[in-house]
ROMI-74874 format. One record per atom (N, C-alpha, C): x, y, z. Coordinates in steps of 0.02 Angstrom, whole numbers, padded with zeros to 5 digits, always signed. Layout:
# residues N
XYZ
...
This chain:
# residues 376
+01447+01726-02473
+01431+01655-02466
+01360+01648-02441
+01320+01607-02474
+01249+01600-02455
+01242+01559-02391
+01190+01575-02353
+01175+01538-02292
+01130+01479-02310
+01158+01419-02305
+01119+01361-02326
+01059+01348-02282
+01063+01370-02217
+01006+01360-02173
+00949+01409-02188
+00968+01469-02212
+00916+01517-02231
+00876+01491-02290
+00908+01452-02332
+00873+01424-02390
+00832+01363-02371
+00842+01341-02311
+00805+01282-02289
+00770+01296-02222
+00717+01335-02223
+00684+01354-02160
+00655+01295-02123
+00633+01244-02159
+00605+01184-02125
+00660+01149-02086
+00719+01143-02116
+00775+01111-02082
+00796+01150-02020
+00798+01216-02028
+00816+01259-01971
+00766+01253-01915
+00702+01253-01932
+00649+01245-01881
+00653+01178-01846
+00668+01126-01885
+00673+01059-01856
+00731+01055-01808
+00788+01082-01829
+00847+01082-01785
+00834+01122-01721
+00799+01178-01729
+00783+01220-01671
+00737+01182-01623
+00687+01147-01650
+00642+01108-01608
+00678+01052-01572
+00724+01019-01607
+00763+00966-01576
+00806+00994-01519
+00836+01053-01531
+00877+01084-01479
+00836+01101-01418
+00775+01127-01429
+00731+01144-01373
+00712+01081-01334
+00696+01027-01369
+00678+00964-01336
+00737+00938-01295
+00798+00944-01325
+00857+00921-01289
+00869+00961-01226
+00859+01027-01231
+00866+01069-01171
+00814+01053-01118
+00752+01042-01141
+00699+01024-01094
+00714+00957-01061
+00739+00910-01099
+00756+00844-01072
+00811+00850-01020
+00863+00890-01037
+00918+00900-00989
+00894+00934-00926
+00851+00984-00933
+00825+01020-00875
+00783+00973-00831
+00743+00931-00864
+00702+00883-00827
+00745+00834-00788
+00798+00809-00819
+00842+00762-00784
+00878+00795-00726
+00899+00858-00736
+00932+00894-00682
+00885+00904-00623
+00822+00924-00638
+00774+00933-00584
+00760+00868-00548
+00755+00813-00585
+00743+00747-00555
+00801+00728-00510
+00862+00743-00533
+00922+00726-00494
+00923+00766-00429
+00904+00830-00431
+00903+00871-00371
+00851+00847-00322
+00794+00825-00348
+00739+00805-00304
+00748+00735-00276
+00770+00688-00318
+00773+00618-00298
+00842+00593-00278
+00894+00631-00297
+00962+00609-00280
+00994+00564-00331
+00959+00549-00385
+00988+00508-00439
+00952+00527-00504
+00984+00510-00559
+00955+00527-00624
+00898+00478-00641
+00855+00500-00687
+00796+00461-00704
+00814+00391-00728
+00866+00386-00769
+00885+00320-00796
+00918+00275-00744
+00937+00304-00687
+00968+00265-00634
+00920+00248-00577
+00856+00262-00586
+00809+00249-00532
+00803+00174-00519
+00805+00153-00457
+00802+00081-00442
+00732+00053-00454
+00730-00010-00474
+00666-00044-00480
+00645-00066-00410
+00592-00035-00384
+00571-00049-00316
+00510-00094-00310
+00473-00102-00366
+00415-00145-00363
+00412-00190-00425
+00382-00248-00417
+00377-00297-00471
+00304-00319-00478
+00287-00342-00537
+00221-00372-00546
+00216-00437-00507
+00160-00447-00475
+00148-00508-00437
+00081-00538-00459
+00080-00601-00481
+00018-00630-00506
-00034-00643-00451
-00012-00641-00388
-00058-00655-00333
-00090-00592-00305
-00053-00536-00305
-00079-00475-00274
-00068-00413-00317
-00050-00421-00379
-00038-00368-00428
+00031-00336-00422
+00052-00319-00363
+00118-00288-00354
+00151-00313-00291
+00218-00315-00292
+00255-00331-00231
+00321-00294-00233
+00354-00291-00176
+00419-00258-00172
+00472-00299-00208
+00519-00264-00239
+00578-00298-00266
+00624-00317-00208
+00658-00373-00212
+00703-00393-00157
+00767-00351-00156
+00795-00343-00097
+00859-00310-00090
+00861-00237-00109
+00805-00201-00098
+00803-00130-00113
+00831-00090-00054
+00877-00044-00069
+00907-00004-00015
+00872+00063-00007
+00838+00087-00060
+00806+00153-00057
+00742+00150-00016
+00725+00208+00016
+00662+00212+00054
+00661+00160+00110
+00603+00127+00115
+00598+00071+00161
+00633+00011+00129
+00689-00009+00155
+00728-00063+00126
+00692-00130+00129
+00707-00173+00080
+00677-00240+00079
+00731-00294+00087
+00710-00351+00112
+00757-00406+00122
+00764-00447+00058
+00799-00502+00062
+00812-00543+00003
+00749-00575-00025
+00696-00579+00015
+00633-00609-00007
+00583-00557-00034
+00599-00493-00028
+00555-00441-00052
+00506-00415+00000
+00519-00429+00063
+00478-00401+00117
+00515-00342+00148
+00478-00292+00171
+00509-00236+00207
+00543-00264+00269
+00609-00252+00276
+00644-00281+00333
+00639-00238+00395
+00658-00265+00451
+00653-00230+00515
+00718-00196+00535
+00758-00179+00485
+00822-00147+00499
+00880-00190+00480
+00868-00252+00461
+00921-00297+00442
+00892-00352+00398
+00935-00381+00356
+00915-00436+00312
+00922-00502+00348
+00883-00551+00327
+00887-00618+00356
+00856-00668+00307
+00879-00729+00310
+00853-00782+00268
+00797-00818+00307
+00735-00808+00288
+00679-00836+00324
+00677-00913+00321
+00713-00940+00272
+00715-01014+00267
+00763-01044+00318
+00806-01001+00347
+00854-01024+00398
+00834-00998+00466
+00773-01008+00484
+00746-00979+00546
+00763-01020+00608
+00783-01082+00599
+00797-01125+00656
+00734-01138+00697
+00737-01128+00762
+00679-01140+00805
+00640-01077+00820
+00653-01024+00784
+00619-00960+00797
+00545-00964+00779
+00504-00926+00814
+00432-00922+00802
+00423-00870+00746
+00395-00892+00690
+00390-00850+00630
+00320-00822+00621
+00315-00756+00619
+00251-00721+00613
+00252-00678+00550
+00198-00679+00511
+00190-00634+00454
+00133-00585+00469
+00144-00521+00453
+00092-00470+00462
+00071-00444+00394
+00007-00453+00377
-00021-00430+00314
-00053-00361+00323
-00054-00322+00270
-00086-00257+00274
-00065-00212+00217
-00086-00149+00221
-00069-00099+00170
-00009-00058+00190
-00010+00006+00172
+00048+00049+00184
+00058+00064+00258
+00006+00058+00298
+00015+00070+00370
+00055+00014+00403
+00048-00047+00378
+00090-00102+00401
+00159-00096+00370
+00160-00081+00305
+00223-00071+00270
+00267-00020+00306
+00236+00034+00330
+00272+00082+00371
+00287+00148+00338
+00246+00169+00290
+00258+00234+00258
+00255+00289+00311
+00308+00329+00312
+00311+00384+00360
+00359+00373+00418
+00383+00311+00425
+00431+00296+00479
+00489+00256+00450
+00539+00242+00492
+00597+00203+00472
+00583+00129+00478
+00629+00088+00449
+00619+00016+00450
+00611-00013+00520
+00650+00012+00568
+00646-00016+00636
+00591+00016+00677
+00549+00059+00645
+00494+00092+00681
+00426+00069+00656
+00423+00024+00608
+00359-00001+00583
+00325-00043+00637
+00261-00055+00627
+00224-00096+00677
+00253-00166+00683
+00267-00202+00628
+00298-00268+00635
+00365-00266+00671
+00406-00215+00656
+00472-00210+00689
+00464-00197+00764
+00417-00153+00782
+00407-00139+00854
+00377-00199+00889
+00332-00236+00855
+00304-00296+00885
+00359-00348+00896
+00404-00355+00849
+00460-00402+00857
+00503-00384+00917
+00517-00320+00926
+00557-00297+00983
+00522-00315+01049
+00457-00305+01052
+00420-00321+01113
+00421-00396+01127
+00412-00436+01075
+00410-00508+01084
+00478-00536+01107
+00532-00504+01085
+00598-00529+01102
+00629-00496+01164
+00589-00457+01200
+00615-00421+01258
+00641-00469+01311
+00606-00525+01322
+00626-00573+01374
+00672-00627+01347
+00659-00648+01286
+00700-00701+01255
+00725-00676+01188
+00785-00647+01187
+00811-00617+01125
+00812-00665+01066
+00790-00640+01008
+00791-00675+00944
+00749-00739+00944
+00699-00742+00987
+00655-00801+00987
+00599-00794+00935
+00584-00731+00916
+00529-00719+00869
+00555-00678+00809
+00531-00697+00751
+00540-00658+00691
+00472-00635+00667
+00464-00569+00660
+00401-00542+00635
+00415-00512+00566
+00382-00538+00515
+00395-00518+00446
+00342-00468+00423
+00366-00413+00396
+00323-00360+00371
+00302-00376+00299
+00241-00403+00291
+00215-00420+00225
+00166-00368+00199
+00172-00306+00225
+00128-00252+00202
+00151-00223+00136
+00104-00196+00098
+00120-00163+00035
+00068-00107+00024
+00092-00049+00003
+00047+00009-00003
-00010-00004-00052
-00069+00013-00028
-00129+00005-00069
-00164-00061-00061
-00132-00110-00030
-00164-00176-00026
-00227-00175+00016
-00276-00213-00007
-00338-00223+00030
-00342-00298+00046
-00394-00319+00080
-00398-00387+00105
-00394-00439+00050
-00420-00425-00010
-00416-00473-00065
-00344-00484-00086
-00305-00430-00090
-00234-00437-00108
-00194-00471-00053
-00212-00457+00009
-00178-00492+00065
-00189-00567+00060
-00250-00587+00040
-00264-00658+00031
-00219-00686-00024
-00206-00647-00076
-00161-00669-00128
-00090-00677-00104
-00066-00628-00063
+00001-00633-00034
+00007-00695+00009
-00044-00707+00050
-00044-00765+00095
-00041-00830+00054
-00084-00835+00003
-00090-00897-00035
-00032-00907-00084
-00006-00852-00111
+00045-00859-00162
+00116-00850-00139
+00127-00805-00090
+00195-00789-00070
+00217-00818-00003
+00170-00831+00041
+00188-00850+00109
+00181-00925+00122
+00120-00951+00121
+00110-01021+00141
+00144-01072+00097
+00152-01061+00031
+00187-01112-00008
+00263-01110+00000
+00290-01055+00025
+00363-01045+00026
+00393-01047+00096
+00352-01031+00146
+00377-01031+00215
+00327-01070+00258
+00345-01080+00320
+00300-01115+00366
+00289-01071+00427
+00243-01023+00421
+00232-00976+00476
+00201-01011+00537
+00214-00983+00595
+00182-01006+00656
+00119-00966+00671
+00113-00907+00639
+00056-00863+00651
+00051-00813+00593
-00010-00797+00573
-00021-00746+00522
-00068-00693+00551
-00049-00630+00545
-00087-00573+00571
-00108-00529+00513
-00169-00504+00514
-00191-00453+00467
-00210-00391+00505
-00183-00334+00486
-00201-00269+00515
-00225-00225+00457
-00290-00216+00452
-00317-00184+00392
-00386-00154+00404
-00421-00139+00350
-00488-00111+00354
-00492-00043+00321
-00442-00001+00333
-00444+00067+00307
-00448+00068+00230
-00405+00030+00197
-00404+00031+00124
-00468+00000+00095
-00493-00053+00125
-00555-00083+00101
-00611-00032+00103
-00615+00005+00159
-00668+00054+00166
-00658+00114+00120
-00596+00139+00116
-00583+00201+00079
-00593+00191+00004
-00572+00134-00023
-00577+00123-00095
-00642+00088-00113
-00660+00039-00074
-00721+00002-00090
-00784+00044-00086
-00784+00092-00041
-00844+00135-00032
-00838+00200-00071
-00792+00202-00120
-00781+00263-00157
-00822+00267-00221
-00867+00221-00231
-00906+00220-00293
-00981+00215-00278
-01019+00245-00322
-01092+00244-00313
-01118+00172-00318
-01090+00134-00364
-01108+00064-00372
-01047+00022-00353
-01054-00020-00302
-00995-00056-00277
-00969-00105-00328
-00904-00112-00329
-00870-00164-00367
-00804-00177-00331
-00779-00238-00336
-00715-00252-00303
-00661-00205-00331
-00624-00171-00287
-00578-00121-00310
-00515-00150-00341
-00507-00216-00340
-00450-00245-00374
-00466-00259-00448
-00529-00256-00468
-00547-00273-00536
-00513-00229-00589
-00512-00163-00581
-00478-00123-00632
-00405-00142-00643
-00369-00160-00589
-00300-00182-00597
-00297-00245-00640
-00338-00294-00623
-00337-00356-00661
-00359-00346-00733
-00405-00299-00745
-00426-00284-00813
-00367-00258-00854
-00328-00213-00823
-00269-00186-00858
-00218-00240-00873
-00206-00284-00824
-00157-00337-00834
-00181-00387-00887
-00245-00403-00885
-00273-00448-00936
-00263-00421-01006
-00277-00356-01015
-00267-00325-01080
-00194-00327-01102
-00150-00312-01055
-00079-00312-01071
-00052-00381-01089
-00070-00431-01049
-00046-00499-01061
-00072-00525-01128
-00135-00513-01142
-00163-00536-01205
-00131-00501-01265
-00113-00437-01256
-00078-00401-01309
-00010-00431-01324
+00022-00458-01273
+00088-00488-01282
+00087-00552-01324
+00029-00582-01330
+00024-00643-01370
+00035-00628-01444
+00019-00567-01465
+00031-00545-01534
+00051-00472-01531
+00111-00458-01506
+00130-00389-01490
+00143-00346-01552
+00123-00282-01549
+00143-00235-01601
+00217-00218-01595
+00244-00185-01644
+00315-00170-01644
+00336-00125-01587
+00289-00081-01566
+00307-00032-01516
+00298-00057-01445
+00278-00120-01435
+00267-00143-01367
+00331-00138-01326
+00325-00114-01266
+00384-00104-01224
+00413-00034-01230
+00398+00002-01286
+00426+00069-01295
+00402+00118-01242
+00336+00119-01224
+00314+00167-01173
+00350+00158-01106
+00360+00095-01085
+00395+00083-01022
+00468+00105-01027
+00499+00094-01085
+00568+00114-01094
+00575+00189-01088
+00531+00226-01122
+00534+00299-01120
+00517+00325-01050
+00471+00293-01015
+00452+00316-00948
+00511+00313-00900
+00556+00265-00911
+00614+00259-00866
+00671+00305-00887
+00669+00333-00947
+00727+00369-00972
+00713+00440-00996
+00651+00457-01008
+00635+00523-01036
+00598+00566-00985
+00627+00623-00968
+00594+00669-00921
+00533+00700-00954
+00536+00713-01019
+00479+00743-01054
+00420+00695-01055
+00432+00632-01070
+00378+00582-01072
+00348+00574-01003
+00390+00572-00952
+00366+00564-00883
+00322+00623-00863
+00343+00683-00882
+00304+00743-00866
+00238+00743-00904
+00239+00720-00967
+00178+00718-01008
+00128+00670-00979
+00151+00611-00956
+00106+00562-00926
+00077+00589-00861
+00117+00622-00821
+00092+00652-00758
+00039+00705-00773
+00050+00745-00825
+00001+00795-00844
-00064+00763-00868
-00059+00709-00906
-00119+00674-00930
-00159+00647-00872
-00125+00618-00823
-00159+00591-00765
-00196+00645-00728
-00164+00704-00722
-00195+00761-00687
-00256+00787-00725
-00249+00793-00791
-00304+00820-00831
-00362+00772-00835
-00348+00707-00836
-00401+00657-00841
-00430+00638-00773
-00403+00669-00720
-00426+00654-00653
-00419+00580-00637
-00362+00551-00658
-00348+00482-00644
-00307+00476-00580
-00303+00416-00554
-00256+00400-00501
-00198+00362-00533
-00139+00361-00501
-00082+00324-00529
-00100+00252-00543
-00069+00224-00596
-00081+00155-00613
-00142+00144-00657
-00172+00198-00682
-00229+00190-00726
-00296+00184-00691
-00296+00188-00624
-00359+00183-00587
-00400+00246-00596
-00466+00238-00592
-00510+00295-00599
-00516+00333-00533
-00529+00398-00540
-00546+00437-00480
-00615+00414-00455
-00627+00417-00390
-00694+00400-00365
-00748+00439-00400
-00804+00406-00415
-00858+00440-00451
-00917+00456-00405
-00902+00468-00342
-00955+00485-00294
-00977+00557-00304
-01040+00567-00313
-01068+00635-00318
-01107+00653-00255
-01130+00603-00221
-01164+00612-00157
-01136+00561-00109
-01142+00572-00044
-01117+00522+00004
-01141+00452-00013
-01098+00404-00002
-01110+00335-00022
-01172+00307+00013
-01209+00263-00021
-01269+00235+00008
-01253+00179+00057
-01298+00166+00103
-01287+00113+00153
-01285+00045+00120
-01322+00036+00065
-01322-00029+00030
-01252-00044+00001
-01219+00007-00025
-01152-00002-00051
-01104-00019+00005
-01108+00016+00061
-01064+00002+00118
-01074-00070+00142
-01136-00093+00143
-01150-00162+00163
-01111-00211+00119
-01110-00198+00054
-01074-00243+00008
-00999-00240+00020
-00973-00180+00033
-00901-00172+00047
-00881-00211+00110
-00920-00203+00162
-00906-00238+00225
-00910-00314+00216
-00960-00337+00178
-00968-00409+00165
-00907-00436+00128
-00882-00399+00079
-00824-00421+00041
-00762-00423+00086
-00755-00374+00129
-00699-00371+00176
-00697-00433+00220
-00753-00450+00249
-00755-00508+00294
-00751-00573+00256
-00775-00575+00195
-00769-00636+00155
-00695-00651+00141
-00656-00599+00127
-00584-00608+00115
-00547-00629+00178
-00564-00598+00234
-00532-00617+00297
-00551-00689+00316
-00614-00707+00307
-00636-00775+00323
-00601-00826+00279
-00589-00809+00216
-00553-00854+00171
-00481-00863+00194
-00450-00809+00218
-00382-00814+00244
-00380-00857+00307
-00428-00847+00351
-00431-00887+00412
-00441-00961+00396
-00484-00975+00347
-00497-01045+00329
-00435-01077+00299
-00399-01040+00258
-00339-01068+00227
-00286-01084+00279
-00273-01038+00325
-00223-01052+00376
-00245-01107+00423
-00309-01110+00439
-00334-01163+00484
-00323-01232+00454
-00333-01238+00388
-00325-01303+00356
-00253-01329+00358
-00205-01283+00363
-00135-01305+00366
-00108-01299+00437
-00152-01288+00485
-00132-01288+00555
-00097-01226+00579
-00110-01169+00547
-00078-01106+00566
-00131-01058+00593
-00123-01031+00652
-00172-00983+00678
-00173-00918+00638
-00231-00887+00635
-00240-00824+00600
-00278-00777+00645
-00257-00714+00647
-00292-00664+00686
-00294-00598+00647
-00352-00566+00646
-00361-00504+00608
-00378-00447+00655
-00354-00387+00639
-00366-00327+00679
-00394-00272+00634
-00450-00243+00654
-00476-00185+00619
-00436-00124+00643
-00400-00093+00598
-00352-00041+00617
-00385+00026+00631
-00352+00068+00670
-00376+00137+00680
-00365+00177+00616
-00405+00228+00607
-00394+00276+00552
-00421+00344+00573
-00404+00394+00533
-00418+00463+00553
-00486+00487+00529
-00538+00471+00567
-00605+00498+00556
-00633+00518+00624
-00682+00562+00624
-00706+00593+00687
-00727+00543+00741
-00766+00490+00725
-00787+00445+00779
-00727+00408+00811
-00673+00400+00773
-00615+00364+00798
-00560+00410+00823
-00567+00474+00813
-00519+00523+00837
-00556+00588+00848
-00598+00592+00901
-00643+00649+00910
-00608+00715+00922
-00547+00714+00949
-00511+00777+00961
-00447+00777+00919
-00455+00790+00855
-00398+00792+00810
-00356+00854+00823
-00291+00848+00810
-00247+00906+00813
-00259+00947+00749
-00240+01010+00749
-00246+01050+00687
-00209+01018+00628
-00152+00988+00641
-00114+00954+00589
-00155+00896+00559
-00186+00856+00602
-00226+00800+00579
-00286+00822+00539
-00319+00874+00562
-00377+00902+00525
-00356+00924+00455
-00300+00959+00451
-00276+00984+00387
-00258+00927+00340
-00225+00875+00366
-00206+00818+00325
-00267+00780+00299
-00316+00771+00341
-00376+00736+00321
-00414+00775+00267
-00419+00840+00277
-00453+00882+00228
-00417+00882+00161
-00351+00884+00164
-00310+00883+00103
-00321+00818+00064
-00322+00762+00100
-00333+00698+00067
-00402+00695+00034
-00452+00717+00070
-00520+00714+00044
-00528+00756-00019
-00499+00815-00019
-00504+00859-00077
-00463+00833-00136
-00405+00804-00121
-00360+00781-00174
-00387+00719-00208
-00412+00671-00170
-00434+00607-00198
-00508+00608-00217
-00549+00638-00176
-00622+00636-00188
-00648+00699-00223
-00605+00750-00229
-00625+00808-00266
-00657+00863-00224
-00692+00845-00172
-00722+00896-00129
-00737+00868-00060
-00750+00912-00015
-00761+00894+00055
-00829+00859+00063
-00832+00813+00111
-00895+00781+00127
-00909+00716+00090
-00860+00692+00049
-00870+00630+00012
-00838+00570+00047
-00780+00581+00076
-00741+00526+00105
-00767+00506+00174
-00777+00553+00217
-00791+00538+00288
-00856+00500+00300
-00912+00518+00269
-00974+00481+00283
-00968+00407+00266
-00938+00391+00209
-00931+00321+00189
-00886+00283+00237
-00831+00315+00258
-00784+00282+00304
-00815+00272+00372
-00852+00322+00395
-00884+00315+00460
-00935+00258+00460
-00972+00252+00406
-01021+00198+00400
-00986+00131+00395
-00932+00128+00356
-00895+00065+00349
-00869+00041+00416
-00838+00085+00454
-00809+00065+00518
-00863+00044+00568
-00918+00078+00568
-00973+00060+00613
-00998-00010+00597
-01010-00023+00533
-01036-00088+00512
-00984-00143+00520
-00921-00128+00507
-00868-00178+00515
-00860-00198+00588
-00863-00149+00633
-00859-00163+00705
-00916-00209+00727
-00976-00194+00703
-01034-00235+00721
-01029-00305+00692
-01008-00311+00629
-01005-00376+00596
-00950-00420+00626
-00898-00389+00653
-00842-00428+00679
-00854-00457+00748
-00906-00436+00783
-00918-00460+00850
-00933-00535+00850
-00902-00569+00897
-00914-00640+00903
-00867-00684+00863
-00827-00655+00821
-00778-00694+00783
-00715-00699+00825
-00696-00759+00842
-00640-00768+00888
-00574-00744+00858
-00569-00742+00792
-00506-00723+00760
-00505-00649+00741
-00555-00611+00761
-00560-00540+00741
-00560-00495+00802
-00517-00444+00801
-00513-00395+00856
-00521-00325+00828
-00561-00285+00861
-00574-00217+00840
-00529-00168+00876
-00479-00141+00840
-00434-00091+00869
-00449-00021+00842
-00506-00013+00809
-00519+00049+00773
-00519+00111+00819
-00539+00104+00882
-00541+00161+00927
-00479+00169+00970
-00427+00131+00954
-00368+00129+00997
-00334+00197+01004
-00333+00237+00951
-00297+00301+00952
-00343+00360+00965
-00405+00346+00987
-00454+00399+00997
-00429+00455+01042
-00398+00436+01097
-00375+00486+01146
-00299+00486+01155
-00264+00460+01105
-00191+00458+01109
-00162+00528+01111
-00114+00538+01154
-00081+00603+01161
-00033+00615+01102
-00017+00679+01092
+00030+00695+01039
+00000+00688+00971
+00041+00665+00923
+00018+00655+00854
+00035+00584+00833
-00013+00537+00843
+00000+00468+00823
-00001+00457+00748
-00022+00508+00710
-00024+00503+00637
+00029+00550+00607
+00057+00528+00550
+00104+00571+00514
+00070+00606+00455
+00010+00582+00437
-00030+00614+00384
-00102+00592+00393
-00140+00587+00339
-00211+00572+00344
-00227+00500+00364
-00178+00456+00364
-00193+00387+00384
-00133+00348+00412
-00072+00368+00396
-00013+00330+00418
+00007+00349+00489
+00034+00299+00524
+00050+00309+00595
+00121+00333+00605
+00131+00372+00657
+00198+00391+00678
+00228+00333+00716
+00290+00340+00737
+00322+00288+00777
+00282+00276+00841
+00260+00329+00873
+00223+00322+00936
+00155+00290+00924
+00121+00310+00869
+00057+00279+00853
+00064+00206+00839
+00116+00188+00801
+00129+00118+00786
+00145+00078+00849
+00179+00109+00896
+00197+00075+00958
+00134+00057+00998
+00086+00103+01000
+00023+00089+01035
-00013+00029+01003
-00014+00028+00936
-00046-00027+00901
-00009-00093+00912
+00057-00091+00907
+00097-00152+00917
+00087-00180+00987
+00082-00135+01037
+00071-00157+01106
+00002-00190+01113
-00049-00163+01079
-00115-00193+01082
-00117-00261+01048
-00082-00268+00992
-00078-00333+00958
-00043-00383+01003
+00012-00363+01033
+00049-00407+01078
+00004-00432+01134
-00035-00386+01164
-00080-00406+01218
-00132-00456+01194
-00159-00446+01134
-00210-00493+01108
-00180-00561+01093
-00118-00563+01069
-00085-00627+01055
-00073-00666+01120
-00054-00631+01173
-00044-00663+01238
-00111-00690+01265
-00161-00648+01262
-00227-00667+01288
-00256-00727+01252
-00247-00729+01185
-00275-00784+01146
-00230-00845+01143
-00173-00843+01176
-00128-00900+01177
-00098-00917+01110
-00081-00866+01070
-00058-00878+01002
+00018-00874+00995
+00053-00869+01051
+00125-00863+01048
+00161-00928+01068
+00122-00981+01068
+00150-01047+01084
+00157-01088+01021
+00211-01124+01014
+00222-01167+00956
+00170-01222+00953
+00142-01232+00893
+00095-01287+00883
+00133-01351+00868
+00108-01409+00892
+00143-01472+00879
+00142-01489+00805
């Protein structure tokens, strides 16, 4: 009896290739399940597109840092912010350090601040964690204008930031707002939807379900030296110029001033804090762990040593100087300079103890400035 597959080598090769792809797909899904605890097609949707700030948390997420029904990182429990009663409602804006990457929900800076505020009068204050990883002052302004003031009636708005503005804004030889590439991508996508090709939506579908496609995209990002989300790697070849840093600092304060003006017009106090971060002038005696984490970040994101630190040191120096005399601005950048132990969990995120020091400093500033009293 003749072997029909031997007479059809192309068919045999095709079937063999399909079998190999199937095995690779199965292996990829098994590896993903072992690493993440769930299969690729079961991964929860944790972030959503936001027209005001590009991205926001999905509401009611249980994985990682859990979110409440409104899509804010909760402080260990869910609550309806619209049913606040007579509680004093505070929103804290910022990036991943406010969000709390590296600690648990009840250990984030907003959660620890809430605990301190309620020490004498239980449940009198609600502090809402409006932080999101990667956000800079421009995106915080979007969160404030689009997600907070039209939907809730805060008694106080706090911004704890600076690190992301400096790290990303000063990462290019020629300054440009670091939110522009995101908006450029969204603009292209939205305009494509007006007359979509047949395959529109297929890449996203495969990314959620195919281990091979996900691995291929990750490899492309690595080979092209891209950052996640289509962002470019920093193109710094020499330490950033002082003129560029001046523009970055000016943009940072312009965004903060716009936030302060918006809240002032609706009768809500605003206060901003320049956050600590891990650079030599702000942490002169780093632990070996901190040194290693900072070096790893610099090499991974900037490609080589000596690119990240000079720009950040210049940014913080100029931001500290520019902020003097502004009643709504407080400089906490040196707060962790001599902190004992390890206040950082990596190159920029705070440990529970580091966050506690910052929360205590914010609490003291709010008391001193008289910002914990209800406005008529």
